[in-house]
Steps between C-alpha positions, in 0.01 A plus 500: 500500500803618306550248224830592341811708536646674799354775710322765291580760765869505598566521872633826641862496614394488864182424688294798607484600865132404472617139494517472877208678667490485875366165618333511844655258750319168496290604202545196282260443212253213515515445125754562223362531146756490223497512124729255320651618169718806545443483876565172682659320206840575355535567129564128437157430658642332810476586869834580661620308809486824701137559404405140575658536843308822565169342400569199724587729790174691453300178509681385815415836658131440429475743207284375212650537152286530188636496145284743301575493130375562149624153404254224418490201733690281253803730532523468878740205510788743562365572851269205568761341726536819704135588559395571860331235712155600376604394148314783327604755238311779327541472122387683189506843667239385749281300263578173680604364837691177450599220737850408383524196728186315397498344151185501290500142378201553276687770306835327537675807644700538825280780638135568573292812445347609830331818378448645154385852415416462130465748217169438316540414133250765390712762674816362340350542154371851571838608635690342211286672239521842670872484555578381149302795360703737718833325429492322164747215486427378853518121530347294780556197715259348749632355822269226628544274799605227258754695294553782255324543166596776257438658164734420210673839520565487874872446581528139621689402813742227405487347849122508516336361185141607445212264555323662206577756226211678330325839474367614833135435415583137432716474812199616698269257321288788374493405133426178314855367517603170660639640827228489769505743791591326828342782707438281805786249489771742383395858575692797363739649754663770287486654157850585374534777242824556308585789270807483274573874488357697791711584805393289801382784725328678211312180414399461865363857517311455173346173617392641834337796325330267252381203709572595862126523565467128428816333629820542700799566273863478607840386379816330625693428181772725353314477169160642403316205654195582709335270755124544526288356782144529625414849624565456872784248470853596603781363711380730777134396500575127511773549760249697708258205483770256610604728785142554618452123516799486737403802708799700372459876456676701228724668758641158589602430139819595317527468123769503231471567127656654191242561227164676448303183580641525854392858574159424654655236726779734609256778589259261678765349728593678820863525386646430159830495319564557131805328362797709396430386144131595517293703257504872601129500588552199725777678690266793558218274620702301753587603854869445428754369250727203562788350304436355151391141457855415389624610845245313716291808576215298651735306726669820618170638631386172658831462681466848648139443603588176680818632666 
């Protein structure tokens, strides 16, 4: 979920020889799992005609495609018209499975939550207090199914106004303030932690050392913005659930990604490609490296697999 700017990791001048591992004849995947920002999407947040054609060809060949992203459901309009026949996407780094083709009329949104893996509010508060002691100056936002709520010092997203702005205890409904906690109707999907000074990877290491016993901590932004989920929640674990429901084994899955929040998914899948613009640790974790997202790296692999 890269929110601003170009790629934080410039692409190498040419794609590594690891980009094209030997593909056994007739060994097509049964499922393609792809990240969005920095992976499937171009820098202008659109899907190129070549990539759309590759996704359509995969679906015609009987290969299921899953979008697996850190984005919240309300940011999925960019790909909602291109979702596979099943209509589902994995959002919030695995915290939610969303049906992008079925509107929730009660909520007034064009999608429906199929599965939610929430982060308990008591855990959110414990994590926030621990992390702020370890990294003074940390500011928080809470991503609920109904929108984002953040502290006054958290950098606002101009395209995504907050549903509530208050100290985290009030956002959680754990003090006497006027904001009640919608634990059942709007569960917490992610805690977002931003630090104005620390380097992104340094902040990630510090957070994992500090609260990694309680939650899953990752990042996908070029800034020091951490994404914190319930302990067992990741793109990989929710993708594994979706695959098991369809009788699809890991060896029949290929995956694409570019940032640390993709690493578990890339190592779980039978074969995986890091983008040419990927974080160095992501390149090491993947089976291979493809072209950058600006050069249709996902499409290039799909075309070869279907040839």
